[in-house]
Backbone as XML, in Angstrom:
<?xml version="1.0"?>
<chain id="A" units="angstrom">
  <residue number="1" name="MET">
    <atom name="N" x="-3.624" y="8.882" z="4.888"/>
    <atom name="CA" x="-4.169" y="8.371" z="6.126"/>
    <atom name="C" x="-4.746" y="9.502" z="6.968"/>
  </residue>
  <residue number="2" name="ILE">
    <atom name="N" x="-4.066" y="10.630" z="6.971"/>
    <atom name="CA" x="-4.569" y="11.778" z="7.722"/>
    <atom name="C" x="-5.882" y="12.255" z="7.116"/>
  </residue>
  <residue number="3" name="LEU">
    <atom name="N" x="-5.936" y="12.352" z="5.789"/>
    <atom name="CA" x="-7.157" y="12.814" z="5.142"/>
    <atom name="C" x="-8.317" y="11.849" z="5.365"/>
  </residue>
  <residue number="4" name="LEU">
    <atom name="N" x="-8.051" y="10.550" z="5.385"/>
    <atom name="CA" x="-9.109" y="9.587" z="5.698"/>
    <atom name="C" x="-9.604" y="9.782" z="7.126"/>
  </residue>
  <residue number="5" name="GLY">
    <atom name="N" x="-8.677" y="10.073" z="8.026"/>
    <atom name="CA" x="-9.057" y="10.317" z="9.405"/>
    <atom name="C" x="-9.964" y="11.519" z="9.537"/>
  </residue>
  <residue number="6" name="ILE">
    <atom name="N" x="-9.638" y="12.588" z="8.801"/>
    <atom name="CA" x="-10.422" y="13.821" z="8.884"/>
    <atom name="C" x="-11.703" y="13.703" z="8.062"/>
  </residue>
  <residue number="7" name="ASP">
    <atom name="N" x="-11.561" y="13.307" z="6.825"/>
    <atom name="CA" x="-12.675" y="13.267" z="5.884"/>
    <atom name="C" x="-13.676" y="12.172" z="6.240"/>
  </residue>
  <residue number="8" name="GLY">
    <atom name="N" x="-13.173" y="10.999" z="6.616"/>
    <atom name="CA" x="-14.044" y="9.856" z="6.860"/>
    <atom name="C" x="-14.273" y="9.527" z="8.313"/>
  </residue>
  <residue number="9" name="ASP">
    <atom name="N" x="-13.771" y="10.386" z="9.221"/>
    <atom name="CA" x="-13.916" y="10.149" z="10.655"/>
    <atom name="C" x="-13.399" y="8.748" z="11.012"/>
  </residue>
  <residue number="10" name="MET">
    <atom name="N" x="-12.208" y="8.434" z="10.496"/>
    <atom name="CA" x="-11.625" y="7.110" z="10.683"/>
    <atom name="C" x="-10.489" y="7.160" z="11.693"/>
  </residue>
  <residue number="11" name="GLY">
    <atom name="N" x="-10.384" y="6.114" z="12.481"/>
    <atom name="CA" x="-9.294" y="5.971" z="13.427"/>
    <atom name="C" x="-8.202" y="5.073" z="12.875"/>
  </residue>
  <residue number="12" name="ASN">
    <atom name="N" x="-7.200" y="4.803" z="13.696"/>
    <atom name="CA" x="-6.060" y="3.980" z="13.272"/>
    <atom name="C" x="-6.505" y="2.629" z="12.724"/>
  </residue>
  <residue number="13" name="SER">
    <atom name="N" x="-7.314" y="1.926" z="13.486"/>
    <atom name="CA" x="-7.746" y="0.592" z="13.063"/>
    <atom name="C" x="-8.607" y="0.656" z="11.809"/>
  </residue>
  <residue number="14" name="ASP">
    <atom name="N" x="-9.454" y="1.686" z="11.709"/>
    <atom name="CA" x="-10.292" y="1.830" z="10.518"/>
    <atom name="C" x="-9.437" y="1.957" z="9.261"/>
  </residue>
  <residue number="15" name="VAL">
    <atom name="N" x="-8.415" y="2.783" z="9.336"/>
    <atom name="CA" x="-7.517" y="2.982" z="8.193"/>
    <atom name="C" x="-6.720" y="1.709" z="7.920"/>
  </residue>
  <residue number="16" name="ALA">
    <atom name="N" x="-6.262" y="1.051" z="8.972"/>
    <atom name="CA" x="-5.464" y="-0.160" z="8.808"/>
    <atom name="C" x="-6.252" y="-1.264" z="8.106"/>
  </residue>
  <residue number="17" name="TRP">
    <atom name="N" x="-7.515" y="-1.425" z="8.453"/>
    <atom name="CA" x="-8.335" y="-2.514" z="7.916"/>
    <atom name="C" x="-9.077" y="-2.143" z="6.638"/>
  </residue>
  <residue number="18" name="LEU">
    <atom name="N" x="-8.895" y="-0.947" z="6.119"/>
    <atom name="CA" x="-9.636" y="-0.501" z="4.941"/>
    <atom name="C" x="-9.294" y="-1.354" z="3.717"/>
  </residue>
  <residue number="19" name="PRO">
    <atom name="N" x="-10.293" y="-2.037" z="3.145"/>
    <atom name="CA" x="-10.025" y="-2.802" z="1.921"/>
    <atom name="C" x="-10.054" y="-1.894" z="0.688"/>
  </residue>
  <residue number="20" name="THR">
    <atom name="N" x="-9.259" y="-2.223" z="-0.281"/>
    <atom name="CA" x="-9.201" y="-1.449" z="-1.518"/>
    <atom name="C" x="-10.581" y="-1.358" z="-2.163"/>
  </residue>
  <residue number="21" name="ARG">
    <atom name="N" x="-11.345" y="-2.436" z="-2.117"/>
    <atom name="CA" x="-12.667" y="-2.459" z="-2.755"/>
    <atom name="C" x="-13.647" y="-1.467" z="-2.137"/>
  </residue>
  <residue number="22" name="ALA">
    <atom name="N" x="-13.359" y="-0.969" z="-0.926"/>
    <atom name="CA" x="-14.259" y="-0.032" z="-0.254"/>
    <atom name="C" x="-14.095" y="1.402" z="-0.751"/>
  </residue>
  <residue number="23" name="VAL">
    <atom name="N" x="-13.059" y="1.645" z="-1.529"/>
    <atom name="CA" x="-12.758" y="2.997" z="-1.981"/>
    <atom name="C" x="-13.134" y="3.123" z="-3.461"/>
  </residue>
  <residue number="24" name="ASP">
    <atom name="N" x="-14.142" y="3.932" z="-3.732"/>
    <atom name="CA" x="-14.595" y="4.173" z="-5.100"/>
    <atom name="C" x="-14.049" y="5.535" z="-5.539"/>
  </residue>
  <residue number="25" name="LEU">
    <atom name="N" x="-12.878" y="5.505" z="-6.170"/>
    <atom name="CA" x="-12.223" y="6.755" z="-6.574"/>
    <atom name="C" x="-12.900" y="7.397" z="-7.783"/>
  </residue>
  <residue number="26" name="GLN">
    <atom name="N" x="-13.596" y="6.613" z="-8.577"/>
    <atom name="CA" x="-14.304" y="7.165" z="-9.742"/>
    <atom name="C" x="-15.464" y="8.060" z="-9.316"/>
  </residue>
  <residue number="27" name="ARG">
    <atom name="N" x="-16.222" y="7.582" z="-8.341"/>
    <atom name="CA" x="-17.395" y="8.328" z="-7.872"/>
    <atom name="C" x="-17.096" y="9.182" z="-6.646"/>
  </residue>
  <residue number="28" name="GLY">
    <atom name="N" x="-15.945" y="8.948" z="-6.006"/>
    <atom name="CA" x="-15.555" y="9.741" z="-4.849"/>
    <atom name="C" x="-16.246" y="9.357" z="-3.555"/>
  </residue>
  <residue number="29" name="TRP">
    <atom name="N" x="-16.422" y="8.048" z="-3.351"/>
    <atom name="CA" x="-17.105" y="7.575" z="-2.144"/>
    <atom name="C" x="-16.289" y="6.492" z="-1.452"/>
  </residue>
  <residue number="30" name="LEU">
    <atom name="N" x="-16.443" y="6.463" z="-0.145"/>
    <atom name="CA" x="-15.901" y="5.389" z="0.686"/>
    <atom name="C" x="-17.106" y="4.612" z="1.203"/>
  </residue>
  <residue number="31" name="ASN">
    <atom name="N" x="-17.162" y="3.323" z="0.895"/>
    <atom name="CA" x="-18.246" y="2.444" z="1.336"/>
    <atom name="C" x="-17.614" y="1.322" z="2.143"/>
  </residue>
  <residue number="32" name="HIS">
    <atom name="N" x="-17.795" y="1.388" z="3.447"/>
    <atom name="CA" x="-17.028" y="0.492" z="4.298"/>
    <atom name="C" x="-17.787" y="0.196" z="5.584"/>
  </residue>
  <residue number="33" name="THR">
    <atom name="N" x="-17.710" y="-1.049" z="6.029"/>
    <atom name="CA" x="-18.273" y="-1.430" z="7.315"/>
    <atom name="C" x="-17.171" y="-1.327" z="8.356"/>
  </residue>
  <residue number="34" name="ARG">
    <atom name="N" x="-17.429" y="-0.598" z="9.416"/>
    <atom name="CA" x="-16.430" y="-0.399" z="10.461"/>
    <atom name="C" x="-16.151" y="-1.732" z="11.147"/>
  </residue>
  <residue number="35" name="PRO">
    <atom name="N" x="-14.871" y="-2.155" z="11.191"/>
    <atom name="CA" x="-14.530" y="-3.470" z="11.753"/>
    <atom name="C" x="-14.964" y="-3.662" z="13.211"/>
  </residue>
  <residue number="36" name="LYS">
    <atom name="N" x="-14.794" y="-2.650" z="14.039"/>
    <atom name="CA" x="-15.095" y="-2.804" z="15.469"/>
    <atom name="C" x="-16.588" y="-2.911" z="15.757"/>
  </residue>
  <residue number="37" name="SER">
    <atom name="N" x="-17.380" y="-2.081" z="15.105"/>
    <atom name="CA" x="-18.798" y="-1.997" z="15.452"/>
    <atom name="C" x="-19.732" y="-2.646" z="14.433"/>
  </residue>
  <residue number="38" name="GLY">
    <atom name="N" x="-19.238" y="-2.877" z="13.217"/>
    <atom name="CA" x="-20.097" y="-3.419" z="12.173"/>
    <atom name="C" x="-21.008" y="-2.382" z="11.539"/>
  </residue>
  <residue number="39" name="VAL">
    <atom name="N" x="-20.836" y="-1.122" z="11.899"/>
    <atom name="CA" x="-21.660" y="-0.038" z="11.352"/>
    <atom name="C" x="-21.200" y="0.281" z="9.933"/>
  </residue>
  <residue number="40" name="ASP">
    <atom name="N" x="-22.165" y="0.326" z="9.012"/>
    <atom name="CA" x="-21.855" y="0.683" z="7.629"/>
    <atom name="C" x="-21.554" y="2.172" z="7.532"/>
  </residue>
  <residue number="41" name="ARG">
    <atom name="N" x="-20.569" y="2.488" z="6.710"/>
    <atom name="CA" x="-20.208" y="3.886" z="6.454"/>
    <atom name="C" x="-20.300" y="4.144" z="4.967"/>
  </residue>
  <residue number="42" name="ARG">
    <atom name="N" x="-20.869" y="5.259" z="4.634"/>
    <atom name="CA" x="-20.866" y="5.750" z="3.246"/>
    <atom name="C" x="-20.449" y="7.198" z="3.352"/>
  </residue>
  <residue number="43" name="VAL">
    <atom name="N" x="-19.242" y="7.486" z="2.888"/>
    <atom name="CA" x="-18.636" y="8.792" z="3.094"/>
    <atom name="C" x="-18.264" y="9.419" z="1.748"/>
  </residue>
  <residue number="44" name="PRO">
    <atom name="N" x="-18.774" y="10.631" z="1.466"/>
    <atom name="CA" x="-18.295" y="11.328" z="0.266"/>
    <atom name="C" x="-16.874" y="11.836" z="0.528"/>
  </residue>
  <residue number="45" name="LEU">
    <atom name="N" x="-16.002" y="11.607" z="-0.421"/>
    <atom name="CA" x="-14.594" y="11.987" z="-0.240"/>
    <atom name="C" x="-14.313" y="13.348" z="-0.867"/>
  </residue>
  <residue number="46" name="TRP">
    <atom name="N" x="-13.512" y="14.133" z="-0.163"/>
    <atom name="CA" x="-13.072" y="15.414" z="-0.689"/>
    <atom name="C" x="-12.195" y="15.184" z="-1.912"/>
  </residue>
  <residue number="47" name="PRO">
    <atom name="N" x="-12.143" y="16.150" z="-2.838"/>
    <atom name="CA" x="-11.244" y="16.018" z="-3.995"/>
    <atom name="C" x="-9.781" y="15.805" z="-3.576"/>
  </residue>
  <residue number="48" name="GLU">
    <atom name="N" x="-9.356" y="16.465" z="-2.499"/>
    <atom name="CA" x="-7.978" y="16.300" z="-2.012"/>
    <atom name="C" x="-7.736" y="14.876" z="-1.521"/>
  </residue>
  <residue number="49" name="THR">
    <atom name="N" x="-8.743" y="14.303" z="-0.897"/>
    <atom name="CA" x="-8.627" y="12.925" z="-0.405"/>
    <atom name="C" x="-8.564" y="11.962" z="-1.579"/>
  </residue>
  <residue number="50" name="ILE">
    <atom name="N" x="-9.389" y="12.191" z="-2.581"/>
    <atom name="CA" x="-9.381" y="11.336" z="-3.779"/>
    <atom name="C" x="-8.005" y="11.380" z="-4.439"/>
  </residue>
  <residue number="51" name="ASP">
    <atom name="N" x="-7.459" y="12.578" z="-4.613"/>
    <atom name="CA" x="-6.134" y="12.721" z="-5.223"/>
    <atom name="C" x="-5.067" y="11.993" z="-4.403"/>
  </residue>
  <residue number="52" name="ALA">
    <atom name="N" x="-5.115" y="12.160" z="-3.089"/>
    <atom name="CA" x="-4.129" y="11.513" z="-2.220"/>
    <atom name="C" x="-4.266" y="9.996" z="-2.271"/>
  </residue>
  <residue number="53" name="LEU">
    <atom name="N" x="-5.502" y="9.488" z="-2.314"/>
    <atom name="CA" x="-5.712" y="8.041" z="-2.380"/>
    <atom name="C" x="-5.242" y="7.471" z="-3.721"/>
  </residue>
  <residue number="54" name="LYS">
    <atom name="N" x="-5.459" y="8.225" z="-4.795"/>
    <atom name="CA" x="-4.962" y="7.785" z="-6.112"/>
    <atom name="C" x="-3.438" y="7.685" z="-6.098"/>
  </residue>
  <residue number="55" name="GLU">
    <atom name="N" x="-2.808" y="8.683" z="-5.508"/>
    <atom name="CA" x="-1.348" y="8.670" z="-5.417"/>
    <atom name="C" x="-0.858" y="7.524" z="-4.535"/>
  </residue>
  <residue number="56" name="ALA">
    <atom name="N" x="-1.529" y="7.322" z="-3.409"/>
    <atom name="CA" x="-1.146" y="6.228" z="-2.505"/>
    <atom name="C" x="-1.302" y="4.879" z="-3.184"/>
  </residue>
  <residue number="57" name="LEU">
    <atom name="N" x="-2.378" y="4.707" z="-3.939"/>
    <atom name="CA" x="-2.607" y="3.445" z="-4.642"/>
    <atom name="C" x="-1.549" y="3.216" z="-5.717"/>
  </residue>
  <residue number="58" name="ALA">
    <atom name="N" x="-1.159" y="4.283" z="-6.411"/>
    <atom name="CA" x="-0.129" y="4.174" z="-7.449"/>
    <atom name="C" x="1.226" y="3.792" z="-6.853"/>
  </residue>
  <residue number="59" name="GLN">
    <atom name="N" x="1.473" y="4.209" z="-5.609"/>
    <atom name="CA" x="2.746" y="3.923" z="-4.945"/>
    <atom name="C" x="2.660" y="2.745" z="-3.975"/>
  </residue>
  <residue number="60" name="ARG">
    <atom name="N" x="1.531" y="2.086" z="-3.937"/>
    <atom name="CA" x="1.302" y="0.991" z="-2.987"/>
    <atom name="C" x="2.309" y="-0.133" z="-3.203"/>
  </residue>
  <residue number="61" name="HIS">
    <atom name="N" x="2.857" y="-0.603" z="-2.116"/>
    <atom name="CA" x="3.819" y="-1.697" z="-2.177"/>
    <atom name="C" x="3.084" y="-3.035" z="-2.213"/>
  </residue>
  <residue number="62" name="ASP">
    <atom name="N" x="3.740" y="-4.034" z="-2.774"/>
    <atom name="CA" x="3.169" y="-5.378" z="-2.755"/>
    <atom name="C" x="3.282" y="-5.934" z="-1.341"/>
  </residue>
  <residue number="63" name="PRO">
    <atom name="N" x="2.238" y="-6.594" z="-0.858"/>
    <atom name="CA" x="2.311" y="-7.161" z="0.485"/>
    <atom name="C" x="3.261" y="-8.353" z="0.536"/>
  </residue>
  <residue number="64" name="ALA">
    <atom name="N" x="4.001" y="-8.461" z="1.631"/>
    <atom name="CA" x="4.897" y="-9.608" z="1.825"/>
    <atom name="C" x="4.084" y="-10.893" z="1.953"/>
  </residue>
  <residue number="65" name="ASP">
    <atom name="N" x="2.907" y="-10.791" z="2.542"/>
    <atom name="CA" x="2.010" y="-11.935" z="2.710"/>
    <atom name="C" x="0.815" y="-11.737" z="1.778"/>
  </residue>
  <residue number="66" name="PRO">
    <atom name="N" x="0.596" y="-12.642" z="0.823"/>
    <atom name="CA" x="-0.512" y="-12.485" z="-0.126"/>
    <atom name="C" x="-1.885" y="-12.362" z="0.538"/>
  </residue>
  <residue number="67" name="ALA">
    <atom name="N" x="-2.020" y="-12.800" z="1.766"/>
    <atom name="CA" x="-3.299" y="-12.693" z="2.471"/>
    <atom name="C" x="-3.705" y="-11.237" z="2.692"/>
  </residue>
  <residue number="68" name="HIS">
    <atom name="N" x="-2.747" y="-10.326" z="2.615"/>
    <atom name="CA" x="-3.028" y="-8.908" z="2.854"/>
    <atom name="C" x="-3.243" y="-8.118" z="1.559"/>
  </residue>
  <residue number="69" name="GLU">
    <atom name="N" x="-3.336" y="-8.818" z="0.445"/>
    <atom name="CA" x="-3.547" y="-8.164" z="-0.853"/>
    <atom name="C" x="-4.790" y="-7.266" z="-0.880"/>
  </residue>
  <residue number="70" name="PRO">
    <atom name="N" x="-5.905" y="-7.638" z="-0.236"/>
    <atom name="CA" x="-7.098" y="-6.781" z="-0.294"/>
    <atom name="C" x="-6.975" y="-5.445" z="0.435"/>
  </residue>
  <residue number="71" name="GLU">
    <atom name="N" x="-5.986" y="-5.285" z="1.295"/>
    <atom name="CA" x="-5.864" y="-4.074" z="2.099"/>
    <atom name="C" x="-5.366" y="-2.901" z="1.267"/>
  </residue>
  <residue number="72" name="PHE">
    <atom name="N" x="-5.962" y="-1.737" z="1.491"/>
    <atom name="CA" x="-5.572" y="-0.545" z="0.746"/>
    <atom name="C" x="-4.147" y="-0.111" z="1.089"/>
  </residue>
  <residue number="73" name="SER">
    <atom name="N" x="-3.820" y="-0.100" z="2.366"/>
    <atom name="CA" x="-2.517" y="0.402" z="2.807"/>
    <atom name="C" x="-1.582" y="-0.733" z="3.203"/>
  </residue>
  <residue number="74" name="ILE">
    <atom name="N" x="-0.425" y="-0.741" z="2.569"/>
    <atom name="CA" x="0.647" y="-1.684" z="2.877"/>
    <atom name="C" x="1.895" y="-0.845" z="3.138"/>
  </residue>
  <residue number="75" name="SER">
    <atom name="N" x="2.629" y="-1.186" z="4.185"/>
    <atom name="CA" x="3.809" y="-0.377" z="4.534"/>
    <atom name="C" x="4.884" y="-0.477" z="3.454"/>
  </residue>
  <residue number="76" name="ARG">
    <atom name="N" x="5.815" y="0.419" z="3.501"/>
    <atom name="CA" x="6.902" y="0.424" z="2.512"/>
    <atom name="C" x="7.750" y="-0.842" z="2.595"/>
  </residue>
  <residue number="77" name="HIS">
    <atom name="N" x="7.605" y="-1.583" z="3.682"/>
    <atom name="CA" x="8.335" y="-2.844" z="3.848"/>
    <atom name="C" x="7.471" y="-4.049" z="3.465"/>
  </residue>
  <residue number="78" name="GLY">
    <atom name="N" x="6.292" y="-3.786" z="2.910"/>
    <atom name="CA" x="5.400" y="-4.851" z="2.484"/>
    <atom name="C" x="4.583" y="-5.447" z="3.615"/>
  </residue>
  <residue number="79" name="LYS">
    <atom name="N" x="4.591" y="-4.798" z="4.760"/>
    <atom name="CA" x="3.874" y="-5.323" z="5.922"/>
    <atom name="C" x="2.475" y="-4.722" z="6.008"/>
  </residue>
  <residue number="80" name="SER">
    <atom name="N" x="1.611" y="-5.486" z="6.634"/>
    <atom name="CA" x="0.249" y="-5.046" z="6.863"/>
    <atom name="C" x="0.190" y="-4.149" z="8.092"/>
  </residue>
  <residue number="81" name="TYR">
    <atom name="N" x="-0.767" y="-3.234" z="8.073"/>
    <atom name="CA" x="-1.017" y="-2.403" z="9.251"/>
    <atom name="C" x="-2.023" y="-3.075" z="10.190"/>
  </residue>
  <residue number="82" name="THR">
    <atom name="N" x="-2.487" y="-4.271" z="9.823"/>
    <atom name="CA" x="-3.555" y="-4.942" z="10.565"/>
    <atom name="C" x="-3.063" y="-5.974" z="11.560"/>
  </residue>
  <residue number="83" name="ASP">
    <atom name="N" x="-1.810" y="-5.981" z="11.871"/>
    <atom name="CA" x="-1.272" y="-6.932" z="12.834"/>
    <atom name="C" x="-2.071" y="-6.832" z="14.134"/>
  </residue>
  <residue number="84" name="PRO">
    <atom name="N" x="-2.740" y="-7.916" z="14.548"/>
    <atom name="CA" x="-3.572" y="-7.845" z="15.755"/>
    <atom name="C" x="-2.783" y="-7.464" z="17.007"/>
  </residue>
  <residue number="85" name="ALA">
    <atom name="N" x="-1.505" y="-7.717" z="17.014"/>
    <atom name="CA" x="-0.700" y="-7.382" z="18.193"/>
    <atom name="C" x="-0.621" y="-5.873" z="18.402"/>
  </residue>
  <residue number="86" name="VAL">
    <atom name="N" x="-0.704" y="-5.110" z="17.323"/>
    <atom name="CA" x="-0.640" y="-3.645" z="17.447"/>
    <atom name="C" x="-1.979" y="-2.982" z="17.166"/>
  </residue>
  <residue number="87" name="ASN">
    <atom name="N" x="-2.960" y="-3.755" z="16.638"/>
    <atom name="CA" x="-4.334" y="-3.300" z="16.461"/>
    <atom name="C" x="-4.448" y="-1.916" z="15.819"/>
  </residue>
  <residue number="88" name="GLY">
    <atom name="N" x="-3.745" y="-1.717" z="14.740"/>
    <atom name="CA" x="-3.852" y="-0.459" z="14.008"/>
    <atom name="C" x="-2.926" y="0.630" z="14.506"/>
  </residue>
  <residue number="89" name="PHE">
    <atom name="N" x="-2.257" y="0.414" z="15.631"/>
    <atom name="CA" x="-1.387" y="1.467" z="16.156"/>
    <atom name="C" x="-0.179" y="1.699" z="15.256"/>
  </residue>
  <residue number="90" name="ARG">
    <atom name="N" x="0.115" y="0.758" z="14.386"/>
    <atom name="CA" x="1.217" y="0.941" z="13.446"/>
    <atom name="C" x="0.946" y="2.152" z="12.544"/>
  </residue>
  <residue number="91" name="VAL">
    <atom name="N" x="-0.311" y="2.447" z="12.287"/>
    <atom name="CA" x="-0.664" y="3.623" z="11.500"/>
    <atom name="C" x="-0.160" y="4.873" z="12.206"/>
  </residue>
  <residue number="92" name="GLY">
    <atom name="N" x="-0.420" y="4.971" z="13.497"/>
    <atom name="CA" x="0.055" y="6.111" z="14.273"/>
    <atom name="C" x="1.563" y="6.196" z="14.300"/>
  </residue>
  <residue number="93" name="GLN">
    <atom name="N" x="2.225" y="5.053" z="14.411"/>
    <atom name="CA" x="3.686" y="5.030" z="14.400"/>
    <atom name="C" x="4.220" y="5.510" z="13.068"/>
  </residue>
  <residue number="94" name="GLU">
    <atom name="N" x="3.574" y="5.106" z="11.993"/>
    <atom name="CA" x="3.988" y="5.501" z="10.642"/>
    <atom name="C" x="3.872" y="7.011" z="10.459"/>
  </residue>
  <residue number="95" name="MET">
    <atom name="N" x="2.850" y="7.603" z="11.079"/>
    <atom name="CA" x="2.604" y="9.027" z="10.921"/>
    <atom name="C" x="3.419" y="9.876" z="11.894"/>
  </residue>
  <residue number="96" name="ALA">
    <atom name="N" x="4.022" y="9.282" z="12.893"/>
    <atom name="CA" x="4.701" y="10.040" z="13.947"/>
    <atom name="C" x="5.829" y="10.918" z="13.402"/>
  </residue>
  <residue number="97" name="ILE">
    <atom name="N" x="6.654" y="10.398" z="12.530"/>
    <atom name="CA" x="7.804" y="11.163" z="12.039"/>
    <atom name="C" x="7.371" y="12.347" z="11.186"/>
  </residue>
  <residue number="98" name="PRO">
    <atom name="N" x="6.518" y="12.154" z="10.166"/>
    <atom name="CA" x="6.121" y="13.333" z="9.390"/>
    <atom name="C" x="5.337" y="14.349" z="10.220"/>
  </residue>
  <residue number="99" name="LEU">
    <atom name="N" x="4.494" y="13.860" z="11.127"/>
    <atom name="CA" x="3.741" y="14.805" z="11.950"/>
    <atom name="C" x="4.646" y="15.592" z="12.880"/>
  </residue>
  <residue number="100" name="ALA">
    <atom name="N" x="5.640" y="14.933" z="13.431"/>
    <atom name="CA" x="6.567" y="15.645" z="14.310"/>
    <atom name="C" x="7.319" y="16.718" z="13.529"/>
  </residue>
  <residue number="101" name="LYS">
    <atom name="N" x="7.654" y="16.402" z="12.282"/>
    <atom name="CA" x="8.422" y="17.331" z="11.467"/>
    <atom name="C" x="7.555" y="18.461" z="10.902"/>
  </residue>
  <residue number="102" name="TYR">
    <atom name="N" x="6.316" y="18.146" z="10.551"/>
    <atom name="CA" x="5.468" y="19.106" z="9.844"/>
    <atom name="C" x="4.166" y="19.411" z="10.581"/>
  </residue>
  <residue number="103" name="PHE">
    <atom name="N" x="4.158" y="19.291" z="11.877"/>
    <atom name="CA" x="2.924" y="19.431" z="12.646"/>
    <atom name="C" x="2.220" y="20.761" z="12.383"/>
  </residue>
  <residue number="104" name="TYR">
    <atom name="N" x="2.959" y="21.833" z="12.235"/>
    <atom name="CA" x="2.331" y="23.135" z="12.049"/>
    <atom name="C" x="1.569" y="23.244" z="10.732"/>
  </residue>
  <residue number="105" name="CYS">
    <atom name="N" x="1.840" y="22.367" z="9.774"/>
    <atom name="CA" x="1.077" y="22.426" z="8.527"/>
    <atom name="C" x="-0.385" y="22.076" z="8.776"/>
  </residue>
  <residue number="106" name="LEU">
    <atom name="N" x="-0.678" y="21.299" z="9.821"/>
    <atom name="CA" x="-2.062" y="20.972" z="10.135"/>
    <atom name="C" x="-2.825" y="22.211" z="10.591"/>
  </residue>
  <residue number="107" name="ARG">
    <atom name="N" x="-2.133" y="23.135" z="11.206"/>
    <atom name="CA" x="-2.752" y="24.353" z="11.701"/>
    <atom name="C" x="-3.302" y="25.191" z="10.545"/>
  </residue>
  <residue number="108" name="LEU">
    <atom name="N" x="-2.660" y="25.118" z="9.401"/>
    <atom name="CA" x="-3.108" y="25.889" z="8.241"/>
    <atom name="C" x="-4.510" y="25.474" z="7.813"/>
  </residue>
  <residue number="109" name="ALA">
    <atom name="N" x="-4.819" y="24.202" z="7.945"/>
    <atom name="CA" x="-6.126" y="23.721" z="7.534"/>
    <atom name="C" x="-7.247" y="24.363" z="8.336"/>
  </residue>
  <residue number="110" name="THR">
    <atom name="N" x="-6.991" y="24.733" z="9.566"/>
    <atom name="CA" x="-8.036" y="25.340" z="10.396"/>
    <atom name="C" x="-8.152" y="26.836" z="10.141"/>
  </residue>
  <residue number="111" name="GLU">
    <atom name="N" x="-7.183" y="27.412" z="9.464"/>
    <atom name="CA" x="-7.202" y="28.843" z="9.220"/>
    <atom name="C" x="-7.844" y="29.199" z="7.884"/>
  </residue>
  <residue number="112" name="ILE">
    <atom name="N" x="-8.151" y="28.213" z="7.078"/>
    <atom name="CA" x="-8.727" y="28.461" z="5.750"/>
    <atom name="C" x="-10.214" y="28.687" z="5.852"/>
  </residue>
</chain>
């Protein structure tokens, strides 16, 4: 999710609503229409992002509600990140613990 945010200039809601079909891991592209604005995005993905997305897809949990099957990201509890009540903020909540613990690792990326 962090790499999508950096690589694809995506926010919480963008990541939450990302459909699996929008991610072309073979060619390394993200082809997606932004939910809020309707603007089409075509983003070349970094090799690190491709690797992380492959790993995330391999570990993807089954959704508790079959209606959320098209979504790329499903929480470890089988819940969708697209709950309109939280409007993608669940993504930020999910990232809060690892970021709090490993925040300084992000600093390394700017030093390379």
